[in-house]
C-alpha positions, 0 to 999 in steps of 0.5 A: 594911232595903231595902238589906240585902234588895237586897244579899242578893238580889244575892249570891244571884244572884251565887252562883247564877251562880257555881254554873253555872261551879263547881258545888257537889258537896257533897251528891253528895260526902256521898252518895258511897259508898266505893270498894273497895280497889285490887287489886294485880296478881299480879306486883307485891308490896306488900312490894316497895313498902314495902321500897323506901322503908324506911330502912336503917342503911347509908343514914342522914343526919340533918338536921344532917348534910344541912344542914351539907353544904349550908351549909358554905362549906369543904366543896367550894370548896378542892379537897382531901379533906374529912378534910384541910380545916377543917369546921363541925359542930354547931348553935347553942351546939354549933356549932364549927369543926374545923381539922386543924392544931396549936393553936399554928398556929391561934392565930397565924392567928386572931391575924392574922385579927383584925388584918387586919380592924382588930380589937384584941386586948383580952385573950388567954391561949393556956394556957386558949385564949381571945382577946377582941377588940373592933372599931369598934362595940359589937357588934364584940366577940367571944370566941374559944375554942380547944382541942385536937381529939379527934385529934392535930394538930387544933384546935376553935374556938368564936366568940361575940359578947359584949355586951348586944345580940347580933346572931345574923346578925352573929355567924354572919357573923364565924364564917363569915368566920373559917372561910373565912380559915382554910380558904384558908390551909390550902388554900395550905399543902397546895398548897405541901406537894404542890409540895414532894412533887412536887419531892422525888419527881423525882430531881436529876441533875447533870452533872459533869466536863465532861459525862463523869459523871452524879450522880443523887440516888437510891440505887444500887438505884433508879437501876439499875432505872431505867437498865435501863428506859431502855435497854429503852424506847429500844431499846438493844442490851444484850449483858449486865449485872452488877448486882454490878459495876454494869455494863450492856454495850451496843452504841450508835451515836451518831446525830449521828456517823452523820449526819456519816458519811452526808454524807461518803459518796461517790457510789459507796458510795451506789450500792452498795445491794446490799451488806448492812448489819449494823447490830449489827456496826457498833455500838460496844461500851460499858459503862454503869457505876453507882457507889454513893455512899451516898444518890446514884449516879454514872454513867460510860461505859466503852469495851469494855476498861473504860476511861473513855470521854470521847469525844463519843459517851459524852457524848451517851449520858450526856446521853440517860440524864440526860434520861430520869432527870430526867423 
């Protein structure tokens, strides 16, 4: 009894000391009166405040959509458009992987995924879209279900762990691993297609007949327009042109020949600087002839009389045009 009295007395002294540090304002709080409502400045409308936080139909995002954006490993890591790469949607039993590829292609790749990870295919039937696999432990048993997507060339994949003891974390890890595997392969496919597209977009230019003929792997109309742009961009003097005949009439001096002539000038000719130089009159006349050959076009250089020119000048001119067409 004495001990209890001592303890209570000690506690009372402790609380008394504590009140000095952190005073108890319970009584004052109970006696406090409610303050009047805050006044809103006249230039500020409360309706505007409510409008700013009101949810609009154009800016909706469900929790599942937000969570999928944050957790989907295929959303941003491959550098390709979201509608052109695999993505995970749904949650729980409705969770599924959507792949923008045919069912047959996806089936083959899932087959490869299990074999690369040392699983065995226990049973499979592509007609009804299921594949059972087994691994090294009792928990390494899975069933993959594959079906056609809602749009052409899309497939939907479900993965479930089978057996008496289900490990949700392990099932999720296997599902994510399969999704990442398919995502990498799909990204590689897109990269290859892009390279092929870039290669096809660049026209093939071949030099024939000892440098006197260019063969361009494009039709006449495209090559005609591009040659015209090259002549304009490179500052050629174009006297005339005839699309029906496929000819550009130009004036051209080969800079390589000009350099040789410059070296052969006599001292007297170099000092005759007062003589006017008419660069246009000294330019030689040529014809750039385009010949349609079905899906391709041939380019030859003709002299001013319309005969095929096989001089070094025409070869240099064709080489310049060919370089520009190849870019």
